[in-house]
TORKOL-4160 file (C-alpha; in steps of 0.2 Angstrom, whole numbers, padded with zeros to 4 digits, m for minus):
202
<pt num="1" X="0004" Y="0001" Z="0002"/>
<pt num="2" X="0009" Y="0016" Z="m0005"/>
<pt num="3" X="0010" Y="0031" Z="0008"/>
<pt num="4" X="m0004" Y="0040" Z="m0004"/>
<pt num="5" X="m0015" Y="0026" Z="m0003"/>
<pt num="6" X="m0017" Y="0024" Z="0016"/>
<pt num="7" X="m0016" Y="0043" Z="0017"/>
<pt num="8" X="m0032" Y="0045" Z="0009"/>
<pt num="9" X="m0037" Y="0028" Z="0015"/>
<pt num="10" X="m0036" Y="0038" Z="0036"/>
<pt num="11" X="m0045" Y="0053" Z="0028"/>
<pt num="12" X="m0060" Y="0046" Z="0022"/>
<pt num="13" X="m0064" Y="0033" Z="0040"/>
<pt num="14" X="m0058" Y="0050" Z="0049"/>
<pt num="15" X="m0073" Y="0062" Z="0037"/>
<pt num="16" X="m0084" Y="0047" Z="0039"/>
<pt num="17" X="m0083" Y="0047" Z="0059"/>
<pt num="18" X="m0085" Y="0065" Z="0060"/>
<pt num="19" X="m0101" Y="0065" Z="0047"/>
<pt num="20" X="m0106" Y="0050" Z="0058"/>
<pt num="21" X="m0104" Y="0061" Z="0075"/>
<pt num="22" X="m0112" Y="0077" Z="0068"/>
<pt num="23" X="m0128" Y="0069" Z="0059"/>
<pt num="24" X="m0144" Y="0076" Z="0060"/>
<pt num="25" X="m0156" Y="0066" Z="0075"/>
<pt num="26" X="m0167" Y="0050" Z="0071"/>
<pt num="27" X="m0182" Y="0061" Z="0074"/>
<pt num="28" X="m0178" Y="0080" Z="0076"/>
<pt num="29" X="m0173" Y="0085" Z="0058"/>
<pt num="30" X="m0167" Y="0103" Z="0063"/>
<pt num="31" X="m0154" Y="0099" Z="0073"/>
<pt num="32" X="m0139" Y="0087" Z="0073"/>
<pt num="33" X="m0134" Y="0081" Z="0089"/>
<pt num="34" X="m0116" Y="0089" Z="0095"/>
<pt num="35" X="m0123" Y="0105" Z="0085"/>
<pt num="36" X="m0118" Y="0122" Z="0092"/>
<pt num="37" X="m0136" Y="0127" Z="0097"/>
<pt num="38" X="m0149" Y="0140" Z="0085"/>
<pt num="39" X="m0147" Y="0157" Z="0098"/>
<pt num="40" X="m0167" Y="0164" Z="0105"/>
<pt num="41" X="m0168" Y="0184" Z="0110"/>
<pt num="42" X="m0177" Y="0193" Z="0118"/>
<pt num="43" X="m0193" Y="0183" Z="0121"/>
<pt num="44" X="m0207" Y="0186" Z="0132"/>
<pt num="45" X="m0210" Y="0176" Z="0148"/>
<pt num="46" X="m0224" Y="0179" Z="0160"/>
<pt num="47" X="m0214" Y="0191" Z="0170"/>
<pt num="48" X="m0214" Y="0198" Z="0160"/>
<pt num="49" X="m0196" Y="0202" Z="0154"/>
<pt num="50" X="m0189" Y="0198" Z="0139"/>
<pt num="51" X="m0177" Y="0183" Z="0139"/>
<pt num="52" X="m0162" Y="0179" Z="0130"/>
<pt num="53" X="m0152" Y="0160" Z="0128"/>
<pt num="54" X="m0138" Y="0169" Z="0133"/>
<pt num="55" X="m0143" Y="0172" Z="0148"/>
<pt num="56" X="m0139" Y="0159" Z="0157"/>
<pt num="57" X="m0122" Y="0158" Z="0150"/>
<pt num="58" X="m0119" Y="0150" Z="0171"/>
<pt num="59" X="m0128" Y="0136" Z="0166"/>
<pt num="60" X="m0117" Y="0118" Z="0167"/>
<pt num="61" X="m0134" Y="0113" Z="0154"/>
<pt num="62" X="m0148" Y="0117" Z="0148"/>
<pt num="63" X="m0165" Y="0107" Z="0148"/>
<pt num="64" X="m0178" Y="0117" Z="0133"/>
<pt num="65" X="m0196" Y="0109" Z="0135"/>
<pt num="66" X="m0208" Y="0114" Z="0122"/>
<pt num="67" X="m0223" Y="0117" Z="0127"/>
<pt num="68" X="m0241" Y="0126" Z="0133"/>
<pt num="69" X="m0256" Y="0124" Z="0142"/>
<pt num="70" X="m0269" Y="0112" Z="0135"/>
<pt num="71" X="m0261" Y="0098" Z="0131"/>
<pt num="72" X="m0267" Y="0080" Z="0141"/>
<pt num="73" X="m0248" Y="0072" Z="0140"/>
<pt num="74" X="m0238" Y="0093" Z="0143"/>
<pt num="75" X="m0250" Y="0095" Z="0157"/>
<pt num="76" X="m0247" Y="0079" Z="0166"/>
<pt num="77" X="m0230" Y="0083" Z="0166"/>
<pt num="78" X="m0228" Y="0099" Z="0171"/>
<pt num="79" X="m0226" Y="0092" Z="0191"/>
<pt num="80" X="m0212" Y="0079" Z="0185"/>
<pt num="81" X="m0201" Y="0099" Z="0174"/>
<pt num="82" X="m0205" Y="0106" Z="0192"/>
<pt num="83" X="m0198" Y="0093" Z="0199"/>
<pt num="84" X="m0182" Y="0091" Z="0190"/>
<pt num="85" X="m0181" Y="0111" Z="0192"/>
<pt num="86" X="m0180" Y="0108" Z="0210"/>
<pt num="87" X="m0165" Y="0090" Z="0210"/>
<pt num="88" X="m0158" Y="0100" Z="0197"/>
<pt num="89" X="m0154" Y="0117" Z="0203"/>
<pt num="90" X="m0136" Y="0117" Z="0216"/>
<pt num="91" X="m0132" Y="0109" Z="0200"/>
<pt num="92" X="m0131" Y="0123" Z="0189"/>
<pt num="93" X="m0147" Y="0118" Z="0178"/>
<pt num="94" X="m0158" Y="0126" Z="0171"/>
<pt num="95" X="m0175" Y="0124" Z="0163"/>
<pt num="96" X="m0184" Y="0136" Z="0152"/>
<pt num="97" X="m0199" Y="0131" Z="0144"/>
<pt num="98" X="m0205" Y="0139" Z="0129"/>
<pt num="99" X="m0225" Y="0141" Z="0122"/>
<pt num="100" X="m0227" Y="0144" Z="0102"/>
<pt num="101" X="m0246" Y="0142" Z="0102"/>
<pt num="102" X="m0254" Y="0157" Z="0096"/>
<pt num="103" X="m0273" Y="0148" Z="0103"/>
<pt num="104" X="m0282" Y="0158" Z="0113"/>
<pt num="105" X="m0281" Y="0147" Z="0131"/>
<pt num="106" X="m0263" Y="0146" Z="0126"/>
<pt num="107" X="m0258" Y="0165" Z="0124"/>
<pt num="108" X="m0246" Y="0173" Z="0137"/>
<pt num="109" X="m0261" Y="0180" Z="0149"/>
<pt num="110" X="m0267" Y="0159" Z="0148"/>
<pt num="111" X="m0248" Y="0156" Z="0155"/>
<pt num="112" X="m0243" Y="0168" Z="0167"/>
<pt num="113" X="m0260" Y="0158" Z="0174"/>
<pt num="114" X="m0254" Y="0142" Z="0173"/>
<pt num="115" X="m0240" Y="0148" Z="0181"/>
<pt num="116" X="m0242" Y="0154" Z="0196"/>
<pt num="117" X="m0259" Y="0143" Z="0200"/>
<pt num="118" X="m0244" Y="0128" Z="0195"/>
<pt num="119" X="m0230" Y="0137" Z="0204"/>
<pt num="120" X="m0218" Y="0134" Z="0189"/>
<pt num="121" X="m0200" Y="0140" Z="0197"/>
<pt num="122" X="m0191" Y="0140" Z="0181"/>
<pt num="123" X="m0196" Y="0152" Z="0164"/>
<pt num="124" X="m0209" Y="0150" Z="0155"/>
<pt num="125" X="m0207" Y="0160" Z="0136"/>
<pt num="126" X="m0221" Y="0165" Z="0127"/>
<pt num="127" X="m0215" Y="0167" Z="0106"/>
<pt num="128" X="m0228" Y="0167" Z="0097"/>
<pt num="129" X="m0217" Y="0169" Z="0081"/>
<pt num="130" X="m0215" Y="0155" Z="0082"/>
<pt num="131" X="m0195" Y="0153" Z="0073"/>
<pt num="132" X="m0187" Y="0144" Z="0091"/>
<pt num="133" X="m0197" Y="0132" Z="0090"/>
<pt num="134" X="m0195" Y="0129" Z="0070"/>
<pt num="135" X="m0176" Y="0132" Z="0073"/>
<pt num="136" X="m0174" Y="0116" Z="0086"/>
<pt num="137" X="m0186" Y="0107" Z="0079"/>
<pt num="138" X="m0199" Y="0105" Z="0089"/>
<pt num="139" X="m0215" Y="0095" Z="0083"/>
<pt num="140" X="m0226" Y="0091" Z="0100"/>
<pt num="141" X="m0228" Y="0095" Z="0118"/>
<pt num="142" X="m0219" Y="0092" Z="0125"/>
<pt num="143" X="m0203" Y="0090" Z="0114"/>
<pt num="144" X="m0185" Y="0090" Z="0125"/>
<pt num="145" X="m0167" Y="0099" Z="0119"/>
<pt num="146" X="m0157" Y="0094" Z="0132"/>
<pt num="147" X="m0138" Y="0107" Z="0130"/>
<pt num="148" X="m0121" Y="0105" Z="0136"/>
<pt num="149" X="m0111" Y="0119" Z="0145"/>
<pt num="150" X="m0105" Y="0123" Z="0127"/>
<pt num="151" X="m0121" Y="0125" Z="0122"/>
<pt num="152" X="m0120" Y="0108" Z="0110"/>
<pt num="153" X="m0136" Y="0098" Z="0108"/>
<pt num="154" X="m0133" Y="0083" Z="0121"/>
<pt num="155" X="m0152" Y="0077" Z="0120"/>
<pt num="156" X="m0167" Y="0075" Z="0111"/>
<pt num="157" X="m0186" Y="0068" Z="0115"/>
<pt num="158" X="m0195" Y="0063" Z="0129"/>
<pt num="159" X="m0193" Y="0066" Z="0147"/>
<pt num="160" X="m0195" Y="0047" Z="0150"/>
<pt num="161" X="m0205" Y="0034" Z="0143"/>
<pt num="162" X="m0223" Y="0035" Z="0153"/>
<pt num="163" X="m0228" Y="0053" Z="0148"/>
<pt num="164" X="m0245" Y="0050" Z="0154"/>
<pt num="165" X="m0244" Y="0040" Z="0168"/>
<pt num="166" X="m0227" Y="0048" Z="0176"/>
<pt num="167" X="m0232" Y="0028" Z="0190"/>
<pt num="168" X="m0226" Y="0020" Z="0176"/>
<pt num="169" X="m0212" Y="0027" Z="0172"/>
<pt num="170" X="m0196" Y="0016" Z="0170"/>
<pt num="171" X="m0183" Y="0025" Z="0162"/>
<pt num="172" X="m0180" Y="0042" Z="0165"/>
<pt num="173" X="m0169" Y="0049" Z="0147"/>
<pt num="174" X="m0170" Y="0066" Z="0154"/>
<pt num="175" X="m0159" Y="0062" Z="0170"/>
<pt num="176" X="m0150" Y="0051" Z="0164"/>
<pt num="177" X="m0144" Y="0063" Z="0149"/>
<pt num="178" X="m0140" Y="0076" Z="0159"/>
<pt num="179" X="m0135" Y="0065" Z="0175"/>
<pt num="180" X="m0125" Y="0061" Z="0161"/>
<pt num="181" X="m0120" Y="0079" Z="0156"/>
<pt num="182" X="m0114" Y="0082" Z="0172"/>
<pt num="183" X="m0102" Y="0072" Z="0170"/>
<pt num="184" X="m0093" Y="0075" Z="0157"/>
<pt num="185" X="m0101" Y="0064" Z="0146"/>
<pt num="186" X="m0111" Y="0058" Z="0130"/>
<pt num="187" X="m0129" Y="0051" Z="0137"/>
<pt num="188" X="m0130" Y="0035" Z="0134"/>
<pt num="189" X="m0149" Y="0036" Z="0124"/>
<pt num="190" X="m0144" Y="0056" Z="0113"/>
<pt num="191" X="m0162" Y="0058" Z="0104"/>
<pt num="192" X="m0178" Y="0048" Z="0108"/>
<pt num="193" X="m0197" Y="0051" Z="0098"/>
<pt num="194" X="m0205" Y="0067" Z="0109"/>
<pt num="195" X="m0224" Y="0060" Z="0108"/>
<pt num="196" X="m0240" Y="0076" Z="0114"/>
<pt num="197" X="m0250" Y="0088" Z="0104"/>
<pt num="198" X="m0243" Y="0093" Z="0089"/>
<pt num="199" X="m0237" Y="0110" Z="0089"/>
<pt num="200" X="m0251" Y="0120" Z="0082"/>
<pt num="201" X="m0241" Y="0131" Z="0067"/>
<pt num="202" X="m0247" Y="0146" Z="0060"/>
């Protein structure tokens, strides 16, 4: 084997490896695992403040939850999301919930009521343009995107394997992924198919 041929084979193998690592998600068609997270800026929350991805710069992991007020699956997961933020707050994990549905029950005034009634302990943002959901490839509520310390996409999909009934959970996909990211590792499971109500695109 000539040196040129050997170099070509090594280069091709390396290129194939890089392509494999940057491959698009199986279910999420907008994001590649390992890619830099799309930025978002000035999205108003239920606290009437404008929020941007950059404000969470001190977090070692960010859990973006695309959710809404009315979907039964999203509602069934609310307590789990609240508990997730509570249990990981001291570990520099930040949950950020984003609603992009524009029907009357999901507008900002109703979001404020929901956040207050449930005691949301994380920002709940409203993007009527729906751009942030499209940028992140969210299709249903709830849909999860986990970002690591470098703001790279580390996990996509479900909170766990029983969205409608917490009592039947046997696989805690998101928590396992967060633990891996905090340990500087790649999650064992990097993507699952999110299940919930379809986002109402306009």
